[in-house]
C-alpha positions in Angstrom: -17.7 -29.0 1.7 -15.2 -26.3 2.4 -17.0 -23.9 0.1 -20.3 -24.5 1.8 -18.9 -24.0 5.3 -17.2 -20.8 4.1 -20.5 -19.6 2.7 -22.2 -20.4 6.0 -19.6 -18.4 7.9 -19.9 -15.4 5.6 -23.7 -15.4 5.8 -23.4 -15.8 9.6 -21.1 -12.7 9.8 -23.6 -10.8 7.6 -26.5 -11.7 10.0 -24.4 -10.4 13.0 -23.7 -7.2 11.1 -27.4 -6.7 10.4 -28.2 -7.2 14.1 -25.5 -4.7 15.0 -27.0 -2.0 12.7 -30.6 -2.7 13.8 -29.7 -2.6 17.5 -27.8 0.6 17.2 -30.4 2.5 15.2 -33.9 1.3 15.6 -34.3 1.8 19.4 -33.2 5.4 19.0 -35.8 6.3 16.4 -38.6 8.7 17.4 -41.1 6.6 15.4 -43.9 4.3 16.4 -44.0 0.5 16.4 -45.1 0.1 12.8 -42.1 1.9 11.4 -39.7 0.1 13.7 -41.3 -3.3 12.8 -40.9 -2.5 9.1 -37.2 -1.7 9.6 -36.7 -5.1 11.3 -38.5 -6.8 8.4 -36.3 -5.0 5.9 -33.1 -6.1 7.8 -34.3 -9.7 7.7 -35.0 -9.4 4.0 -31.6 -7.8 3.5 -29.9 -10.8 5.1 -31.6 -13.1 2.6 -31.4 -10.9 -0.5 -27.6 -10.1 -0.4 -26.4 -13.8 -0.6 -29.2 -14.5 -3.1 -28.0 -11.7 -5.3 -24.4 -12.9 -5.3 -25.3 -16.5 -5.9 -28.3 -16.2 -8.2 -26.4 -16.8 -11.5 -25.0 -20.1 -10.0 -28.3 -21.5 -8.8 -31.0 -19.9 -10.8 -31.0 -21.1 -14.4 -33.9 -19.1 -15.7 -33.3 -15.8 -17.4 -34.0 -13.0 -16.9 -35.0 -14.1 -13.3 -31.4 -14.7 -12.3 -30.2 -11.3 -13.4 -33.2 -9.6 -11.7 -32.4 -11.3 -8.4 -28.8 -10.3 -8.8 -29.8 -6.7 -9.4 -31.9 -6.6 -6.3 -29.4 -8.4 -4.1 -26.5 -6.3 -5.2 -28.3 -3.0 -4.8 -29.3 -4.1 -1.3 -25.6 -5.0 -0.7 -24.5 -1.6 -1.8 -27.0 0.2 0.5 -26.2 -2.0 3.5 -22.5 -1.4 3.0 -23.1 2.3 3.4 -25.5 1.8 6.3 -22.9 -0.3 8.1 -20.1 2.1 7.6 -22.1 5.2 8.6 -23.6 3.4 11.7 -20.0 2.6 12.8 -19.0 6.2 12.2 -22.0 7.3 14.3 -20.9 5.1 17.1 -17.4 6.6 17.0 -19.0 10.1 17.1 -21.1 9.2 20.1 -18.0 7.8 21.9 -16.2 11.1 21.2 -19.2 13.2 22.5 -19.3 11.1 25.6 -15.7 12.0 26.3 -16.4 15.6 25.7 -19.5 15.5 27.9 -17.5 13.9 30.8 -14.9 16.7 30.6 -17.2 19.6 29.8 -20.7 18.7 31.1 -23.7 20.0 29.1 -21.5 21.2 26.3 -23.4 19.0 23.8 -27.0 17.6 23.8 -26.1 14.0 23.6 -29.7 12.7 23.7 -30.7 14.9 20.8 -27.6 13.8 18.8 -28.5 10.1 19.4 -32.0 10.6 18.0 -31.0 12.9 15.1 -28.1 10.8 14.0 -30.1 7.5 14.2 -32.6 9.0 11.7 -29.8 10.5 9.6 -27.8 7.3 9.1 -30.3 5.6 6.7 -30.9 8.8 4.9 -27.2 9.3 4.3 -26.9 5.7 3.2 -29.6 6.2 0.6 -28.0 9.3 -0.7 -24.6 7.8 -1.0 -26.0 4.7 -2.6 -27.9 6.8 -5.2 -24.8 8.8 -6.0 -22.7 5.7 -6.2 -25.2 4.1 -8.5 -25.1 7.0 -10.9 -21.2 7.0 -10.9 -21.1 3.3 -11.6 -23.7 3.2 -14.4 -22.5 6.1 -16.4 -19.8 5.5 -19.1 -16.3 5.8 -17.7 -14.6 9.1 -18.3 -11.2 9.4 -20.1 -8.2 9.9 -17.8 -5.1 11.3 -19.6 -1.8 10.3 -18.3 1.7 11.2 -19.6 4.5 8.9 -18.6 8.1 10.2 -18.9 10.4 7.6 -20.2 14.2 8.0 -20.0 16.1 7.6 -23.3 12.8 7.2 -25.2 13.5 6.9 -28.9 12.1 10.0 -30.7 10.0 7.8 -32.9 8.1 6.6 -29.8 7.6 10.0 -28.3 3.8 10.5 -28.1 2.9 6.8 -28.5 -0.6 6.3 -27.1 -2.0 3.3 -25.3 -5.6 3.3 -24.3 -6.2 1.0 -21.3 -9.5 -0.5 -20.2 -9.7 -2.9 -17.3 -12.1 -4.7 -14.9 -15.3 -4.3 -17.0 -16.9 -7.3 -15.3 -19.5 -8.1 -17.8 -22.1 -10.1 -15.9 -25.5 -9.9 -14.2 -25.7 -6.1 -14.2 -23.2 -5.1 -17.0 -24.5 -6.0 -20.4 -24.0 -5.3 -24.1 -25.0 -1.7 -24.2 -22.6 -0.8 -21.4 -19.7 -2.5 -23.2 -20.7 -1.0 -26.5 -20.5 2.6 -25.0 -17.0 1.8 -23.7 -15.8 0.5 -27.1 -17.2 3.5 -29.0 -15.3 5.9 -26.7 -12.1 3.9 -26.9 -12.2 3.9 -30.7 -12.9 7.6 -30.7 -9.5 8.1 -29.0 -7.7 6.6 -32.1 -5.0 4.8 -30.0 -1.8 3.3 -31.3 -2.4 0.3 -28.9 -5.3 -0.8 -26.9 -4.6 -2.7 -23.6 -7.3 -4.8 -21.9 -5.9 -5.7 -18.5 -8.2 -8.5 -17.3 -11.4 -9.2 -15.4 -13.5 -8.6 -18.5 -16.2 -11.1 -17.4 -18.1 -12.6 -14.5 -19.8 -15.6 -16.0 -19.4 -18.3 -18.7 -19.0 -17.9 -22.5 -22.5 -19.4 -22.9 -24.0 -16.8 -20.6 -22.2 -13.7 -21.8 -20.7 -14.0 -25.3 -23.6 -11.9 -26.7 -22.6 -9.1 -24.3 -18.9 -9.2 -24.9 -19.4 -9.1 -28.7 -18.7 -5.3 -28.9 -15.1 -5.9 -27.9 -14.6 -7.2 -31.4 -15.0 -3.6 -32.6 -12.0 -2.4 -30.8 -9.7 -0.7 -33.3 -6.1 0.7 -32.8 -3.2 1.2 -35.1 -1.2 -1.8 -33.8 -4.2 -3.8 -32.4 -5.8 -4.6 -29.1 -4.0 -6.8 -26.6 -5.6 -8.6 -23.6 -4.4 -10.5 -20.5 -6.4 -12.6 -18.2 -7.6 -11.5 -14.7 -8.6 -13.7 -11.8 -12.3 -13.5 -12.7 -11.5 -15.1 -16.1 -10.3 -18.1 -14.1 -13.5 -18.1 -12.0 -15.5 -18.1 -15.3 -13.7 -20.7 -17.5 -10.4 -19.2 -18.7 -9.7 -21.5 -21.6 -13.1 -20.9 -23.1 -12.8 -17.1 -22.6 -9.3 -17.0 -24.1 -10.7 -18.8 -27.2 -13.6 -16.4 -27.4 -11.4 -13.3 -27.0 -9.2 -14.5 -29.8 -12.3 -15.2 -32.0 -13.3 -11.5 -31.4 -9.9 -10.5 -32.8 -8.1 -9.6 -29.5 -4.5 -10.6 -29.1 -4.3 -12.6 -25.9 -0.8 -12.5 -24.4 -0.1 -15.6 -22.3 3.3 -15.1 -20.8 4.6 -13.9 -24.1 5.5 -10.8 -26.0 5.1 -9.1 -29.4 7.6 -6.8 -31.0 5.7 -3.8 -32.4 7.2 -1.5 -35.1 6.1 2.1 -34.7 7.3 5.0 -36.9 10.6 3.1 -37.6 11.3 2.1 -34.0 10.3 -1.0 -32.1 8.9 -1.6 -28.7 7.8 -4.7 -26.8 4.2 -5.5 -25.7 4.3 -8.3 -23.2 1.5 -9.8 -21.2 1.3 -12.3 -18.3 -1.6 -14.4 -17.1 -3.1 -13.4 -13.8 -0.9 -13.5 -10.7 -3.1 -16.3 -9.2 -3.6 -18.2 -12.5 -1.3 -21.1 -11.4 -3.8 -22.0 -8.7 -6.3 -22.9 -11.4 -4.0 -24.2 -14.1 -0.3 -24.8 -13.5 0.5 -24.3 -17.2 -0.9 -20.8 -16.9 1.4 -19.8 -14.0 2.3 -16.1 -14.3 5.9 -15.6 -15.6 6.9 -11.9 -16.2 10.5 -12.9 -16.9 9.5 -15.6 -19.4 7.1 -13.2 -21.1 10.0 -11.0 -22.3 12.6 -13.7 -22.9 14.4 -13.5 -26.2 13.0 -10.0 -26.9 15.4 -8.0 -29.1 17.9 -5.8 -27.3 17.2 -2.8 -29.6 13.6 -2.7 -28.4 14.4 -1.0 -25.1 10.9 0.1 -24.3 9.2 -2.9 -22.7 5.5 -2.6 -21.7 4.0 -5.3 -19.5 0.2 -6.0 -19.2 -0.4 -7.6 -15.8 -3.8 -7.7 -14.2 -2.6 -7.4 -10.6 -0.3 -4.6 -9.5 1.8 -6.9 -7.3 3.3 -8.4 -10.4 5.4 -5.2 -10.4 7.9 -6.8 -8.0 8.9 -9.4 -10.5 8.6 -6.9 -13.4 11.3 -4.8 -12.0 13.7 -7.7 -12.0 12.7 -8.6 -15.6 13.7 -5.1 -16.8 10.3 -3.7 -17.9 9.8 0.0 -18.6 6.1 0.2 -17.8 3.5 -2.0 -16.3 -0.2 -1.5 -16.8 -2.5 -3.1 -14.3 -6.0 -3.0 -12.8 -7.7 -5.4 -10.3 -8.1 -2.9 -7.4 -10.9 -0.8 -8.8 -9.3 2.0 -6.7 -11.3 0.5 -3.8 -14.5 1.2 -5.7 -16.2 2.8 -2.7 -15.2 3.8 0.8 -13.7 2.3 2.9 -12.6 -0.6 0.7 -9.7 1.5 -0.7 -7.9 1.1 2.6 -8.3 -2.7 2.5 -6.9 -3.0 -1.0 -3.5 -1.9 0.4 -3.4 -5.0 2.5 -3.1 -7.1 -0.7 -1.7 -4.9 -3.4 1.3 -2.5 -3.4 -0.7 0.2 -5.3 -4.4 1.1 -5.3 -4.7 3.5 -8.2 -2.7 5.9 -10.5 0.9 6.2 -11.4 3.7 4.9 -9.2 7.4 3.9 -9.6 9.7 1.2 -8.4 13.3 1.8 -9.4 13.2 2.2 -13.2 9.7 0.7 -13.6 6.6 2.8 -14.0 3.4 1.2 -12.9 0.0 2.5 -13.8 -3.0 1.0 -11.9 -6.4 1.6 -13.4 -9.4 2.1 -11.2 -11.3 -0.1 -13.7 -13.8 0.7 -16.5 -16.8 -1.1 -15.0 -17.4 -2.3 -11.4 -17.8 -5.5 -9.5 -20.6 -6.5 -7.2 -22.8 -3.6 -6.1 -23.4 -1.1 -8.9 -21.7 1.6 -6.8 -18.7 3.9 -7.0 -17.8 6.5 -4.5 -14.5 8.3 -4.4 -13.0 6.0 -7.1 -14.4 6.9 -10.5 -14.2 4.4 -13.3 -11.8 5.3 -16.1 -10.8 4.7 -19.7 -7.1 5.6 -19.5 -5.3 7.3 -22.4 -1.6 6.8 -21.7 1.0 8.8 -23.7 4.7 8.0 -23.6 6.8 11.1 -23.5 10.6 11.7 -23.3 11.8 12.3 -19.8 13.4 15.7 -19.3 17.0 15.7 -18.1 17.4 16.3 -14.4 
């Protein structure tokens, strides 16, 4: 009951936002009634297609119909997101020009700007959606990051960890997309592979064929995986078993001591920050994950899907935390909203003695769209910190 009422509220808000966009743009267009009527029809269809695209895999059992509906709805969602943001920016510009016109009359042609900008908004939305689609659908590029570690044992200098995160295999991300990622990761010949959650958006029955390429991941010391929140939306226990069947080492609030060139380091992993809301036995425990680790293994690496685990990781004495979850915002302006929930949006940061690297993700969630937050396969190299 609560879920249905929440869904009704979300759809209602979506309808109001469509009305806002239509009322701000369509009356200003220098076009005839047929074009304006077509725009109204499109907005009505958009109101229907967006929720249908999001919910298709839950309510439409036939394939490939469910995926096709998801593709259409999510593409429309991406376009409307840009349309809404640019419409709002247009209104801000009009308010600014009204202020200028009141102070300096006839400095700007406000009527001309209203018409031209009303026509320009959907054109800009289409261009940004097309660019965002290309960015999202191409294989993630490799981002190289050196992390300086104080008192790093010489044997661990140059240790490489390749991180992938937030692939979101689902209605629009399939086997060929995953296969291209795995091929590139293997080409990097990492010492360790870290998969930091949100691999899937759907059940094992629906998606096991498309996650199969993950079984090809190869690294000197193996591939380690932790759960993200979307694994819990999709049946975490079944996915944990499937990942293990593929040969990935799933770290559930536990650690492994890895020997490398005669020195040892700790690879630890925690369940998702919110996992306890789904299964109390899966409650995330950074301190427990490293309990009883040998003192001589001073370099301690934590895989944790959400960056906000870092606050507990500092207390537990980790050296480095690798996270994802944020997608770097994926596309403007959501990068600003991420900061309301997470302490870090993307890239390398530090709290006291803990380094945190937050991946922008290797796939995408929802609309196939990335603007200003490119996807990444991250090649992390541990290097000795230089004396101050």
